[in-house]
VMD Tcl script that draws the C-alpha trace (Angstrom):
set ca {
  {214.90 11.15 76.35}
  {215.88 14.80 76.05}
  {213.91 17.34 74.09}
  {215.59 19.16 71.25}
  {215.83 22.69 72.61}
  {216.22 25.60 70.24}
  {219.26 27.81 70.65}
  {218.09 31.41 71.14}
  {221.16 32.70 69.27}
  {220.72 30.38 66.29}
  {217.62 32.15 65.01}
  {217.47 35.78 66.09}
  {213.92 36.92 66.85}
  {213.68 40.67 66.65}
  {209.98 41.03 67.43}
  {207.80 39.29 70.04}
  {205.23 36.72 69.03}
  {203.63 35.39 72.23}
  {201.28 37.05 74.72}
  {203.04 36.39 78.03}
  {201.64 38.81 80.64}
  {198.37 40.57 81.46}
  {198.60 43.39 84.01}
  {195.46 44.79 85.62}
  {196.52 46.26 88.97}
  {195.11 49.60 90.08}
  {192.21 50.10 87.68}
  {191.28 50.73 84.04}
  {194.41 51.54 82.00}
  {194.04 53.96 79.09}
  {197.67 54.86 78.23}
  {201.07 53.20 78.80}
  {204.73 54.14 78.39}
  {208.00 52.25 78.94}
  {211.01 54.07 80.35}
  {214.19 54.33 78.28}
  {215.97 51.44 80.00}
  {212.89 49.23 79.79}
  {212.75 48.29 83.47}
  {209.53 50.16 84.31}
  {206.12 50.51 82.70}
  {203.91 53.48 83.58}
  {200.17 53.00 83.14}
  {197.76 55.95 83.20}
  {194.34 55.06 84.54}
  {190.87 56.39 83.82}
  {190.54 57.76 87.37}
  {193.62 59.99 86.93}
  {196.12 57.93 88.94}
  {199.29 56.33 87.56}
  {200.58 52.82 88.29}
  {204.26 51.98 87.72}
  {205.12 48.30 87.13}
  {208.56 46.80 87.70}
  {209.21 44.52 84.72}
  {212.36 43.10 86.32}
  {210.17 41.55 89.04}
  {207.71 40.04 86.59}
  {205.29 42.96 86.57}
  {204.99 43.85 90.24}
  {203.61 47.28 91.19}
  {206.45 49.49 92.46}
  {204.53 52.78 92.79}
  {200.97 54.10 92.68}
  {200.90 57.84 91.99}
  {197.65 59.42 93.12}
  {198.40 62.00 95.84}
  {197.96 65.51 94.35}
  {197.46 63.83 90.99}
  {194.87 64.14 88.25}
  {191.15 63.94 88.85}
  {190.26 62.75 85.35}
  {191.62 60.24 82.85}
  {195.29 60.44 81.87}
  {195.83 61.26 78.18}
  {199.62 60.87 77.79}
  {202.77 59.79 79.64}
  {206.41 60.60 78.93}
  {209.56 59.51 80.82}
  {212.74 61.54 81.16}
  {215.87 59.90 79.79}
  {217.31 59.43 83.28}
  {214.16 57.62 84.43}
  {213.57 59.81 87.47}
  {210.88 62.14 86.11}
  {207.53 61.31 84.55}
  {205.30 63.81 82.73}
  {201.57 63.21 82.56}
  {198.69 65.06 80.94}
  {195.02 64.62 81.70}
  {191.49 65.55 80.73}
  {191.42 67.84 83.78}
  {193.31 70.43 81.66}
  {196.61 70.01 83.54}
  {200.11 68.59 83.08}
  {202.08 67.28 86.05}
  {205.77 66.43 86.41}
  {206.37 63.60 88.91}
  {209.63 63.03 90.80}
  {209.70 59.26 91.33}
  {212.30 59.54 94.10}
  {209.38 60.79 96.23}
  {206.91 58.19 95.01}
  {207.20 55.95 98.09}
  {208.32 58.52 100.64}
  {207.42 57.55 104.25}
  {206.51 61.18 104.91}
  {202.90 61.58 103.81}
  {203.33 65.35 103.56}
  {205.84 64.96 100.71}
  {204.21 65.07 97.27}
  {205.72 63.43 94.21}
  {204.36 66.25 92.00}
  {207.10 68.88 91.61}
  {205.57 70.87 88.72}
  {201.95 71.42 87.76}
  {200.69 73.52 84.84}
  {197.01 74.11 84.13}
  {195.74 75.25 80.73}
  {192.49 76.72 79.44}
  {191.29 73.57 77.76}
  {191.76 69.80 77.37}
  {195.15 68.40 76.36}
  {195.74 65.92 73.57}
  {199.27 64.97 74.66}
  {202.49 66.31 76.22}
  {206.09 65.33 75.45}
  {209.26 65.99 77.46}
  {212.39 67.50 75.94}
  {215.00 64.71 75.46}
  {217.73 66.66 77.27}
  {215.82 68.81 79.77}
  {213.04 67.16 81.83}
  {211.72 70.57 82.92}
  {210.73 71.59 79.37}
  {207.91 70.06 77.36}
  {205.44 70.68 74.57}
  {201.68 70.23 74.83}
  {199.06 70.03 72.09}
  {195.78 71.55 73.25}
  {192.24 70.87 72.14}
  {190.94 73.66 69.85}
  {193.91 75.86 70.72}
  {197.48 76.43 69.62}
  {200.24 74.12 70.94}
  {202.56 75.50 73.59}
  {206.17 75.15 74.67}
  {206.47 75.15 78.46}
  {209.62 75.86 80.49}
  {209.28 74.96 84.19}
  {212.97 75.22 85.13}
  {212.11 77.97 87.58}
  {209.48 76.63 89.94}
  {208.15 80.08 90.75}
  {207.94 81.28 87.14}
  {206.52 79.03 84.43}
  {207.18 80.30 80.88}
  {204.55 79.28 78.31}
  {205.20 80.11 74.64}
  {202.59 79.59 71.92}
  {203.88 77.72 68.87}
  {203.02 78.61 65.28}
  {200.41 76.33 63.74}
  {199.92 77.71 60.22}
  {202.24 76.05 57.66}
  {204.21 77.84 54.97}
  {201.70 78.35 52.15}
  {203.27 81.41 50.53}
  {204.47 79.47 47.51}
  {200.97 78.34 46.63}
  {199.59 81.68 45.56}
  {202.19 84.39 45.42}
  {204.65 82.75 43.02}
  {202.09 80.74 41.11}
  {201.64 81.48 37.40}
  {198.21 79.86 37.33}
  {195.54 82.22 36.03}
  {192.90 83.12 38.60}
  {189.27 83.92 37.94}
  {186.84 85.86 40.12}
  {185.20 82.55 40.99}
  {188.37 80.87 42.23}
  {189.81 83.84 44.10}
  {187.44 83.69 47.10}
  {188.14 79.94 47.42}
  {191.88 80.63 47.52}
  {191.46 83.25 50.21}
  {189.19 80.96 52.16}
  {191.74 78.17 51.91}
  {194.46 80.39 53.32}
  {192.36 81.53 56.21}
  {191.43 78.01 57.31}
  {192.80 77.35 60.76}
  {195.09 74.38 61.23}
  {194.59 72.69 64.60}
  {197.71 70.95 65.92}
  {196.71 67.52 67.21}
  {200.08 65.97 68.10}
  {203.64 67.12 68.86}
  {206.92 65.29 69.41}
  {210.63 66.06 69.71}
  {213.50 64.91 67.54}
  {214.67 62.11 69.89}
  {218.46 62.46 69.92}
  {219.06 66.11 70.83}
  {215.62 67.70 70.70}
  {216.67 70.38 68.22}
  {213.33 70.32 66.41}
  {209.67 69.88 67.29}
  {207.42 67.94 64.89}
  {203.74 68.88 64.84}
  {200.85 67.35 62.94}
  {197.75 69.37 62.05}
  {194.11 68.61 61.38}
  {194.63 69.39 57.68}
  {197.39 66.80 57.19}
  {200.35 69.20 57.39}
  {203.64 68.32 59.05}
  {205.33 71.36 60.58}
  {208.88 71.36 61.95}
  {209.68 73.98 64.58}
  {213.10 74.89 65.93}
  {213.22 74.32 69.70}
  {215.69 77.22 70.05}
  {213.84 79.95 68.18}
  {210.35 78.36 68.41}
  {209.75 79.33 64.76}
  {208.55 77.06 61.98}
  {211.46 76.13 59.70}
  {209.78 73.64 57.37}
  {206.27 72.58 56.34}
  {205.06 69.78 54.09}
  {201.61 68.38 53.41}
  {201.49 64.63 54.03}
  {197.79 63.76 53.94}
  {194.34 65.25 53.44}
  {193.00 64.27 56.86}
  {193.82 64.52 60.56}
  {197.26 63.41 61.72}
  {196.63 61.28 64.82}
  {200.13 60.01 65.65}
  {203.70 61.12 64.99}
  {206.29 58.51 65.97}
  {210.03 58.96 65.37}
  {212.34 55.98 65.79}
  {214.90 56.10 68.61}
  {217.76 56.45 66.11}
  {216.03 59.42 64.45}
  {216.01 57.87 60.97}
  {212.34 57.13 60.30}
  {209.03 58.84 60.94}
  {205.64 57.11 61.04}
  {202.53 59.24 60.49}
  {199.13 57.78 61.35}
  {196.25 59.74 59.82}
  {192.49 59.39 59.72}
  {192.48 58.20 56.08}
  {193.37 54.63 57.27}
  {196.96 54.89 55.98}
  {200.22 54.84 57.95}
  {202.98 56.67 56.06}
  {206.66 55.95 56.65}
  {209.17 58.71 55.87}
  {212.97 58.70 55.89}
  {214.24 61.66 57.90}
  {217.37 63.70 57.20}
  {220.24 63.66 59.68}
  {219.26 66.65 61.81}
  {222.45 66.45 63.89}
  {225.05 66.40 61.11}
  {223.03 67.76 58.19}
  {224.41 71.10 57.01}
  {221.56 71.79 54.57}
  {219.08 74.52 55.30}
  {215.60 73.42 56.40}
  {214.13 74.62 53.10}
  {216.11 71.90 51.27}
  {214.85 69.02 53.38}
  {212.88 66.36 51.54}
  {210.18 64.26 53.17}
  {209.19 61.60 50.67}
  {206.84 58.80 51.67}
  {208.81 55.56 51.56}
  {206.01 53.09 52.39}
  {202.29 53.17 53.02}
  {200.72 50.63 55.36}
  {197.02 49.88 55.09}
  {194.51 47.06 55.10}
  {193.01 47.22 51.62}
  {190.54 44.41 52.35}
  {188.97 45.42 55.67}
  {189.87 49.13 55.45}
  {190.90 49.18 59.11}
  {191.56 52.38 61.03}
  {194.75 52.45 63.11}
  {194.69 53.53 66.75}
  {198.40 53.82 67.54}
  {201.80 52.94 66.06}
  {205.33 52.29 67.38}
  {208.82 51.45 66.03}
  {211.29 48.96 67.45}
  {214.78 50.08 68.57}
  {216.40 50.19 65.10}
  {213.26 51.01 63.08}
  {213.32 47.67 61.27}
  {209.79 46.85 62.40}
  {206.60 48.85 62.90}
  {203.62 47.76 64.99}
  {200.09 49.19 64.94}
  {196.85 48.57 66.82}
  {193.55 48.47 64.94}
  {190.27 50.31 65.50}
  {186.95 48.48 65.79}
  {185.42 45.73 67.88}
  {185.84 43.21 65.07}
  {189.64 43.50 65.06}
  {191.59 42.55 68.19}
  {195.12 42.09 66.85}
  {198.39 43.96 66.40}
  {199.95 44.23 62.94}
  {203.75 44.09 62.55}
  {205.44 45.23 59.32}
  {209.03 45.11 58.13}
  {210.02 48.69 57.30}
  {212.69 47.91 54.70}
  {210.25 46.20 52.32}
  {206.96 47.46 53.72}
  {205.58 43.93 54.03}
  {203.40 42.46 56.78}
  {205.40 39.87 58.75}
  {203.21 39.02 61.74}
  {199.78 39.52 63.30}
  {199.96 39.31 67.10}
  {196.94 37.58 68.59}
  {195.86 36.67 72.08}
  {193.69 39.52 73.34}
  {189.91 39.28 73.30}
  {189.18 43.00 72.93}
  {190.09 46.03 70.90}
  {193.60 47.35 71.62}
  {194.19 51.11 71.92}
  {197.62 52.36 72.88}
  {200.68 50.36 71.76}
  {204.32 50.84 72.80}
  {207.58 48.96 72.09}
  {210.05 48.16 74.88}
  {213.42 48.33 73.11}
  {215.66 46.72 75.74}
  {213.44 43.74 76.52}
  {212.03 43.27 73.00}
  {208.50 43.57 74.34}
  {205.30 45.09 72.96}
  {202.66 46.47 75.30}
  {199.10 47.51 74.59}
  {195.96 48.49 76.50}
  {192.52 46.90 76.14}
  {189.51 49.11 75.51}
  {186.89 47.20 77.51}
  {188.79 45.67 80.42}
  {191.57 48.25 80.75}
  {194.19 45.51 81.09}
  {197.76 45.88 79.87}
  {198.82 43.11 77.49}
  {202.52 42.31 77.00}
  {203.92 40.31 74.09}
  {207.45 38.95 74.58}
  {210.01 36.68 72.95}
  {210.09 33.32 74.71}
  {213.36 31.42 74.53}
  {213.33 27.75 75.59}
  {215.90 26.68 78.14}
  {219.23 25.69 76.66}
  {220.72 23.06 78.97}
  {224.00 22.91 77.08}
  {224.81 26.38 78.42}
  {225.19 24.90 81.91}
  {227.99 22.49 80.94}
  {230.21 22.69 77.85}
  {230.30 18.88 77.48}
  {226.53 18.46 77.76}
  {225.01 17.11 74.56}
  {221.29 17.22 73.83}
  {219.78 14.30 71.97}
  {216.38 13.86 70.37}
  {216.03 10.17 71.26}
  {217.78 7.51 73.32}
  {221.02 6.20 71.85}
  {223.47 3.53 72.94}
  {226.46 5.09 74.65}
  {230.00 3.82 74.04}
  {232.21 4.20 77.07}
  {235.71 5.55 76.47}
  {238.64 3.51 77.67}
  {240.03 6.15 80.05}
  {236.74 7.79 80.96}
  {236.67 6.62 84.57}
  {240.41 6.50 85.22}
  {241.56 8.20 88.42}
  {243.47 11.38 87.55}
  {245.32 13.55 90.00}
  {243.51 16.86 90.64}
  {246.77 18.79 90.53}
  {247.34 17.75 86.93}
  {243.88 18.98 85.93}
  {244.41 22.30 87.69}
  {247.79 22.73 85.96}
  {246.26 22.09 82.54}
  {243.49 24.58 83.22}
  {245.98 27.25 84.28}
  {248.05 26.71 81.15}
  {244.95 27.23 78.98}
  {243.95 30.44 80.78}
  {247.47 31.89 80.95}
  {247.08 34.04 77.85}
  {243.60 35.28 78.73}
  {243.56 38.94 79.86}
  {240.47 40.04 81.77}
  {239.81 43.77 82.22}
  {237.72 44.33 85.33}
  {238.23 48.09 85.64}
  {236.95 49.48 82.33}
  {233.17 49.73 82.08}
  {231.56 48.49 78.89}
  {229.79 51.05 76.72}
  {227.37 48.57 75.16}
  {225.65 45.48 76.45}
  {225.46 42.10 74.69}
  {222.53 43.29 72.55}
  {224.23 46.50 71.40}
  {222.29 48.98 73.56}
  {224.02 51.82 75.34}
  {224.73 51.13 78.98}
  {223.20 54.07 80.82}
  {222.71 54.55 84.51}
  {218.99 54.62 85.12}
  {217.13 55.78 88.20}
  {215.84 53.06 90.53}
  {212.54 53.81 92.25}
  {212.85 53.34 96.02}
  {210.49 50.72 97.42}
  {208.68 50.60 100.74}
  {209.16 47.04 101.98}
  {206.54 47.37 104.70}
}
mol new
graphics top color blue
foreach p $ca { graphics top sphere $p radius 0.5 }
foreach p [lrange $ca 0 end-1] q [lrange $ca 1 end] { graphics top cylinder $p $q radius 0.2 }
display resetview
């Protein structure tokens, strides 16, 4: 009796549901990041080293970056689009750019760190420019964010970014009548310092830098002029996460008021409007009104149709998945026995990864497709129970092989196969890009 196997193409699953892997090699993981192609997973550890897993080989360790690395816990990781470079920031006040072609070099004198920048304080996070892996932004603790250009190895250019939003329209053009009692409060409000907690680039061309402040302001800075071009107040509390979808259409803002806000972004590439005319209206708000959960981290899937978030607190150990078009909760991913911190979405493999707070393990949720035996033979039929088979009259007649070959050639005569032109998209619709392959030491 054959089992009725589900066809993976009959019901398209666009988000994972099952916990399939638990990775714990190297040490206590605190931060993770998938590369653009989805073949590698970088895990930053609490001791400052970085472990790179090869997802194509079922999670085997392909590199362990620790020579000339960080001496304290890693705070952020960011891959270059080509997959060769990896940027890391740490609590040791430094950012390092790793060249993974040197990760497993037989020469022990060769270091994988090709750029290292040290700041005057701790670093919240650092993000690489989408087009240039030698430029990045870093948000510093109790200091202004910076834009760093390390193209020239001997001369590192560090530019301080503006943190104060545009607040000129609040007081100068206002017709509201002021009193002596309210005037000092207005001046005090203007002099309050906005600390930038998180920065990120517009993902397609990197024309703009998005920054979130401790007062709930979203500032947009031009990456060419490094001047603020637009400011809007989103919340009344700290902005912890800024996540832009890979297609650049949606923005998710995670703040300390237990609300995740989803915003539709303008087309920065083709939009001819001036930045002053941009509108950032909140499309959906995601929150747990019953338990009032705080959210640790958020991530979009490849086309921004789904949003996943990890929850704060020992009592909650799940991941929440929402549908962004309606703003409704569609799935709660279970399986871990501890609080989950960082969460990332692997676009190519439809996989969600997260780190555990207590154990430091990396949990991976994937889509499991049962085997479809009918794909092996076109005439194979799957049945749910035993049935009586009726033999055809000519089923076992001896037929000349030449006749069968001739019939097959006649059927394939009109089929034209192009073996020279390379496809631009794979079967799932993703761009086919050449990605760097980390060399492996087989000894």
